[in-house]
C-alpha positions as CSV (number, residue, x, y, z in Angstrom):
1,M,104.8,76.9,129.4
2,Q,104.5,72.3,136.2
3,G,98.9,70.9,137.9
4,E,100.7,65.6,143.1
5,A,102.8,63.9,142.9
6,E,101.3,66.7,141.2
7,A,100.6,69.3,143.8
8,P,97.1,69.9,142.6
9,E,98.5,69.9,139.3
10,R,98.7,73.5,139.4
11,A,102.4,73.1,140.0
12,D,103.5,74.8,137.4
13,T,104.7,77.8,137.3
14,W,108.3,77.5,135.9
15,L,110.2,79.8,133.9
16,D,113.7,80.6,134.8
17,A,113.9,83.9,137.0
18,P,116.9,85.7,138.1
19,S,119.0,83.9,140.9
20,G,121.5,85.1,143.5
21,A,122.5,84.5,147.1
22,M,119.7,83.9,149.6
23,P,119.5,86.6,152.0
24,Q,120.5,85.7,155.6
25,F,117.6,86.0,157.9
26,A,118.4,87.0,161.4
27,P,116.7,84.5,164.0
28,L,113.3,85.9,164.8
29,N,112.4,86.4,168.9
30,C,108.8,86.4,168.8
31,A,108.6,86.7,172.4
32,S,110.3,90.4,172.0
33,A,109.5,91.1,168.6
34,G,106.0,90.2,168.3
35,M,103.7,89.3,165.1
36,A,105.0,92.2,163.1
37,E,108.7,90.5,162.5
38,A,106.9,87.1,161.8
39,E,104.9,88.6,159.0
40,G,108.0,90.5,157.8
41,L,109.9,87.0,157.8
42,L,106.9,85.6,155.8
43,V,106.8,88.2,153.4
44,A,110.6,87.9,153.0
45,L,110.4,84.6,152.4
46,L,108.0,84.9,149.6
47,A,110.0,87.8,148.0
48,D,113.0,85.4,147.9
49,A,111.0,82.5,146.6
50,A,109.7,84.8,143.8
51,R,113.1,86.0,142.6
52,R,114.3,82.6,142.6
53,G,111.7,81.6,140.2
54,A,110.5,79.1,143.0
55,T,107.3,76.8,142.5
56,H,107.0,75.9,146.0
57,V,107.8,76.6,149.8
58,H,107.9,74.0,152.2
59,L,107.6,74.3,155.9
60,E,108.5,71.2,157.4
61,P,108.3,70.5,161.3
62,Q,111.1,68.4,162.9
63,E,111.8,67.4,166.2
64,D,113.5,70.6,167.6
65,A,113.3,73.1,164.3
66,L,111.1,74.3,161.4
67,A,113.0,73.5,158.2
68,V,112.1,75.9,155.3
69,R,112.8,74.8,152.0
70,V,112.0,76.2,148.3
71,R,112.0,74.4,145.2
72,A,113.4,76.2,142.1
73,S,114.7,74.2,138.8
74,G,113.0,71.2,140.2
75,L,115.4,71.4,142.9
76,L,114.8,71.4,146.5
77,V,116.9,73.5,148.9
78,E,116.9,74.5,152.4
79,V,117.3,78.1,152.9
80,L,116.2,78.6,156.8
81,R,116.1,76.6,159.8
82,L,113.9,78.0,162.7
83,G,114.0,77.3,166.4
84,P,110.7,76.0,168.0
85,A,109.6,79.6,169.2
86,E,110.5,81.4,165.9
87,G,109.0,78.3,164.0
88,D,105.4,78.6,166.0
89,A,105.3,82.4,165.5
90,L,105.9,82.0,161.7
91,V,103.1,79.3,161.2
92,R,100.7,81.2,163.6
93,D,101.2,84.4,161.2
94,L,100.8,82.1,158.2
95,D,97.4,80.7,159.5
96,M,96.0,84.2,160.1
97,M,97.2,85.3,156.5
98,A,96.2,82.2,154.6
99,R,92.6,82.1,155.5
100,F,92.1,78.3,155.4
101,E,88.8,76.4,154.6
102,P,87.3,73.9,157.0
103,D,89.5,70.9,157.7
104,L,88.7,68.2,155.0
105,N,89.9,64.6,155.9
106,G,93.2,65.8,157.7
107,T,94.1,68.5,155.2
108,R,93.5,72.4,155.3
109,R,93.6,74.4,152.3
110,G,94.0,78.2,151.9
111,R,95.3,81.2,149.9
112,I,97.6,84.0,150.6
113,C,97.2,87.1,148.8
114,C,99.5,90.3,149.3
115,S,97.3,92.6,147.2
116,A,99.5,95.5,148.7
117,R,102.6,94.0,147.3
118,S,102.3,93.8,143.5
119,D,105.7,92.0,143.4
120,L,104.8,89.1,145.6
121,P,103.0,86.0,144.4
122,E,99.9,84.7,145.7
123,A,100.2,81.1,147.0
124,A,97.8,78.3,147.6
125,V,98.5,76.7,151.0
126,T,98.0,73.2,152.0
127,A,98.6,72.1,155.5
128,L,98.6,68.4,156.5
129,R,99.2,66.9,160.2
130,V,102.4,64.7,160.5
131,R,104.0,63.2,163.7
132,T,105.8,66.2,164.5
133,G,103.5,69.0,163.8
134,E,101.7,70.4,160.8
135,R,103.5,70.5,157.4
136,I,102.7,73.1,155.2
137,V,103.5,73.7,151.7
138,L,102.9,77.0,149.7
139,R,102.3,76.3,145.8
140,L,103.4,80.2,144.6
141,E,100.9,81.2,141.8
142,G,101.4,85.0,141.4
143,A,103.5,87.9,139.4
144,G,107.2,87.3,139.9
145,A,107.4,83.5,140.9
146,N,106.0,82.2,137.5
147,A,105.4,82.2,133.9
148,R,101.9,82.6,134.0
149,G,100.7,85.3,131.7
150,R,103.8,84.8,129.6
151,P,103.3,84.2,125.9
152,L,103.6,80.3,124.9
153,V,107.0,80.9,123.3
154,A,108.1,82.1,126.6
155,L,107.2,78.8,127.8
156,G,109.6,77.1,125.7
157,M,107.4,76.5,122.8
158,P,108.9,76.8,119.2
159,P,107.0,79.9,117.4
160,A,105.7,77.9,114.6
161,Q,103.9,75.6,117.3
162,A,102.7,78.4,119.3
163,G,101.1,79.9,116.0
164,R,99.4,76.8,115.2
165,I,98.1,76.8,118.9
166,A,97.0,80.4,118.6
167,A,95.3,79.8,115.4
168,A,93.3,77.0,117.0
169,L,92.3,79.2,119.9
170,D,91.2,82.1,117.4
171,R,88.5,79.5,116.3
172,R,85.0,80.0,117.6
173,A,84.4,76.2,118.3
174,G,86.6,73.0,118.9
175,L,88.0,70.9,121.6
176,V,91.7,72.0,122.6
177,I,93.4,69.8,124.7
178,V,96.5,70.2,127.0
179,S,97.9,66.9,128.1
180,G,100.8,65.6,130.4
181,P,101.5,63.8,133.8
182,A,101.4,65.5,137.0
183,G,103.9,68.2,137.3
184,S,104.6,68.7,133.7
185,G,103.3,72.6,133.5
186,R,99.8,71.8,132.2
187,S,98.1,74.6,134.3
188,T,100.8,77.0,133.4
189,T,100.2,76.3,129.7
190,L,96.4,76.6,130.4
191,R,97.2,80.1,131.8
192,A,99.2,81.2,129.2
193,M,96.5,80.6,126.6
194,L,94.0,82.0,129.0
195,Q,96.1,85.2,128.6
196,S,96.3,84.9,124.8
197,L,92.5,84.8,124.3
198,D,90.6,88.1,123.3
199,R,88.6,88.4,126.1
200,S,87.0,91.6,125.4
201,A,85.0,90.3,122.6
202,R,84.4,86.7,124.1
203,D,82.6,85.5,127.2
204,V,85.3,83.1,129.0
205,V,84.8,81.0,132.0
206,A,87.3,78.8,134.0
207,I,86.3,75.8,136.1
208,E,89.1,75.3,138.1
209,E,90.1,72.9,141.1
210,N,91.9,75.6,142.9
211,F,91.5,79.2,141.8
212,A,94.2,80.7,140.2
213,P,94.9,84.5,140.4
214,A,92.1,86.8,139.1
215,L,92.2,87.6,135.2
216,E,90.3,90.3,133.7
217,G,87.4,89.0,131.9
218,V,87.6,85.8,133.0
219,S,84.9,84.2,135.4
220,Q,86.1,81.3,137.4
221,I,83.9,78.5,139.0
222,A,85.2,75.9,141.4
223,A,85.0,72.4,139.9
224,A,84.0,71.0,143.5
225,G,84.8,67.4,142.6
226,D,81.8,67.8,139.9
227,T,83.6,69.1,136.6
228,A,80.5,67.5,134.7
229,G,77.8,69.0,136.5
230,R,79.4,72.7,136.5
231,L,80.0,72.3,132.7
232,R,76.2,71.3,132.5
233,A,75.2,74.3,134.6
234,L,77.4,76.6,132.6
235,L,76.2,75.9,129.0
236,P,73.1,77.5,129.2
237,Q,74.5,80.6,130.3
238,D,75.8,81.4,126.7
239,P,79.7,81.2,127.1
240,D,82.0,81.6,124.4
241,V,85.1,79.8,125.7
242,V,84.9,77.3,128.5
243,V,88.6,76.6,130.2
244,V,88.6,73.3,132.3
245,E,91.5,72.6,134.6
246,N,91.0,68.7,134.4
247,L,88.7,66.4,132.5
248,D,89.1,63.8,134.9
249,D,86.3,61.3,134.2
250,R,84.0,60.2,131.3
251,A,81.0,62.3,132.2
252,S,83.3,65.7,132.0
253,V,84.6,64.3,128.8
254,L,81.3,63.5,127.2
255,V,79.9,67.1,128.1
256,A,83.1,68.9,126.9
257,V,82.6,67.1,123.5
258,Q,79.1,68.0,123.4
259,A,80.0,71.6,124.2
260,A,82.4,72.0,121.5
261,L,80.3,70.4,118.9
262,A,77.6,72.8,120.1
263,G,79.7,75.9,119.2
264,R,81.8,76.6,122.0
265,L,85.7,76.6,122.2
266,V,86.6,74.3,125.0
267,V,90.2,74.2,126.2
268,A,90.8,71.5,128.7
269,S,93.6,69.6,130.5
270,V,94.1,66.0,130.9
271,A,96.5,63.7,132.4
272,S,98.3,61.4,130.1
273,G,101.7,60.6,128.7
274,D,101.7,62.1,125.4
275,A,99.2,63.5,122.8
276,V,98.5,60.1,121.3
277,E,97.8,58.5,124.6
278,A,95.2,61.7,125.3
279,I,93.5,60.7,122.0
280,L,93.1,57.3,122.8
281,A,91.9,57.9,126.5
282,L,89.4,60.6,125.1
283,R,88.1,57.9,122.5
284,A,87.7,55.3,125.4
285,S,85.7,58.0,127.5
286,T,83.3,58.7,124.7
287,G,82.6,55.3,123.6
288,E,81.6,56.7,120.0
289,P,84.6,58.1,118.3
290,F,82.6,60.3,115.6
291,P,81.8,63.0,118.2
292,L,85.5,63.4,119.5
293,A,86.8,63.3,115.9
294,S,84.5,66.1,114.7
295,A,85.1,68.0,117.9
296,L,88.8,67.7,118.2
297,T,90.9,70.7,117.2
298,I,94.7,70.3,118.4
299,V,96.1,68.3,121.2
300,L,98.8,69.4,122.8
301,A,101.3,67.3,125.3
302,Q,104.2,68.7,127.3
303,R,106.9,67.8,129.8
304,L,109.4,69.8,131.7
305,V,113.3,69.9,131.6
306,R,115.9,71.4,133.6
307,R,117.4,74.4,131.8
308,L,121.1,74.6,132.2
309,C,122.6,78.0,133.5
310,D,123.8,80.2,130.7
311,A,126.8,81.3,133.0
312,C,128.6,78.2,133.6
313,R,127.3,75.3,131.4
314,E,130.3,73.6,129.7
315,P,130.7,72.1,126.4
316,V,131.5,68.2,126.3
317,Q,131.7,65.4,123.8
318,A,128.4,63.4,124.3
319,Q,129.3,59.8,125.7
320,G,129.1,56.9,123.4
321,S,125.9,55.5,125.2
322,T,124.0,58.7,125.2
323,S,125.0,59.6,121.6
324,A,123.5,56.3,120.8
325,L,120.6,56.8,123.0
326,L,119.6,60.1,121.4
327,G,120.8,59.5,117.8
328,F,123.6,61.9,117.9
329,D,126.7,61.5,115.9
330,P,130.0,60.1,117.9
331,G,131.9,63.4,119.4
332,A,128.9,65.4,119.1
333,I,129.3,68.4,121.5
334,V,126.5,68.9,124.2
335,Y,126.6,70.8,127.6
336,S,126.6,69.7,131.1
337,A,125.9,71.5,134.2
338,V,128.8,72.8,136.3
339,G,127.4,75.2,138.8
340,C,128.3,78.7,139.9
341,A,127.5,82.0,141.9
342,C,124.6,83.0,139.5
343,C,122.6,79.5,140.1
344,E,123.8,78.6,143.6
345,G,126.1,76.1,142.6
346,T,123.0,73.8,141.0
347,G,124.1,74.2,137.5
348,Y,120.4,74.7,136.5
349,S,118.5,78.2,136.1
350,G,115.2,77.3,136.0
351,L,112.6,74.7,133.7
352,T,111.6,74.9,130.1
353,G,109.0,73.2,128.4
354,V,109.3,70.4,126.0
355,F,105.8,70.1,123.4
356,E,104.3,68.1,120.9
357,A,101.1,69.1,119.3
358,I,99.0,66.7,117.2
359,E,96.5,68.9,114.5
360,A,93.1,67.0,113.9
361,D,93.1,67.1,110.2
362,P,90.9,65.0,108.2
363,P,93.1,62.1,107.6
364,L,93.6,62.0,111.7
365,R,90.0,62.4,112.0
366,R,89.2,59.5,110.0
367,L,92.2,57.4,111.7
368,I,90.2,58.2,115.3
369,Q,86.9,57.2,113.9
370,D,88.3,54.1,112.2
371,G,90.1,52.9,115.7
372,G,93.5,53.4,114.7
373,D,95.8,52.5,117.6
374,A,98.9,54.4,119.0
375,A,101.2,53.4,116.1
376,I,99.0,54.2,113.4
377,L,98.4,57.5,115.0
378,S,101.7,58.4,115.8
379,R,102.8,57.6,112.4
380,H,100.5,60.0,110.8
381,A,100.7,62.8,113.2
382,F,104.5,63.0,113.8
383,L,105.3,62.6,109.9
384,N,106.4,65.9,109.4
385,A,106.2,67.3,113.4
386,P,108.4,66.7,116.3
387,N,107.4,64.6,119.0
388,L,108.3,64.8,122.5
389,G,111.8,62.8,122.2
390,S,112.6,65.0,119.0
391,A,111.9,68.3,120.8
392,A,114.2,67.2,123.9
393,R,116.9,66.1,121.8
394,A,116.6,69.7,119.8
395,L,116.9,71.4,123.0
396,V,120.3,69.5,123.5
397,R,121.9,70.3,120.4
398,E,120.8,74.0,121.5
399,G,122.7,73.8,124.7
400,V,119.5,74.6,126.5
401,T,119.4,71.5,128.6
402,T,121.4,68.3,129.2
403,P,121.8,64.9,127.4
404,D,120.1,62.9,130.5
405,E,117.1,65.3,130.6
406,A,116.6,64.3,126.9
407,V,116.8,60.7,127.6
408,R,114.5,61.0,130.5
409,I,111.8,62.6,128.1
410,S,112.5,59.9,125.5
411,R,111.8,57.4,128.0
412,G,108.4,58.8,129.2
413,E,109.8,59.7,132.7
414,A,108.5,62.5,134.8
415,L,110.8,65.0,136.1
416,V,112.2,63.7,139.5
417,P,112.8,66.5,141.9
418,I,116.5,66.3,143.4
419,C,117.5,67.6,146.8
């Protein structure tokens, strides 16, 4: 299961999708064609982005053109370049469809919902004034463009690990944490968790910074910069499950822990490098380790790696330096990216998740209470379970990704978009 340098973190719709040649858009002459064709172009762009499994569409004003680029598999590719008249018509039509909120600090935010077309994604839209005009980015959130609503295993999570997460979500109370840096796909994983909950028998409320597409049986509340206040206001309303998009300050952490101890299941996302770092940050926020140790159920950490294209990946011998870094035997067979028509020459077909999970068993709870440091917590947590580095190396051995991607994960580096 890509929530800014994190595009309000929710970036992160990231499963692979079928790819093919980009349709050739005829230049739009708005003077004669009118707004209907501009709207048709916008719909065509959204449809193609969904087909590619893209996470974002960029409309970038330049001196004499509007460049349209899409991000898929972490790669940013220009798919269209419009002249001034055509570009202005497309932006005007987007303005009409996006239902922008009032300008805030030079940034406008809105949302596109093509309710008449179930195959098109919803999109959160941000517009920022730059020297050459207004730079607009659409973050795709709906049906065909993403992994939301897919089972956890479809995000790349091993079945045994997904089973442990499912067991934690079936509990009536406790604190379930999803952690990772910006752009790691935390929001996609939260969405998959929401989908897996039994919402018919439990009252589920989500506190979100940016509303995701509506989900039956889930009440959505805007965080509005005051997650702790929203949590306090919600708890008297008798929720069974509270999903918090981002525990971003000490106050919200304290209220979340209290809610979990009071008999609610709290599923929350935090920004951190890995699962142990998330535990240490939460402990520092609470000040008193006993409540956190008592409330914590499981901590999931994740990263994203580029998935190799099955049609053109090529087996090669791992280089000596790579083998040493990853602990592979000399001459081990790995796979490299080549590029073909199926992946539009990139060598990659979407992204997949890399996960580690720490369950809060009694020994770990004692270590948290006793002030155990990162090394002590890691030694216990990963004695019989893979950490992020081990999980990434396993994907290399399976031919899912490249050694370079695993090295990046082992070094704790984020996914770097490539043009």
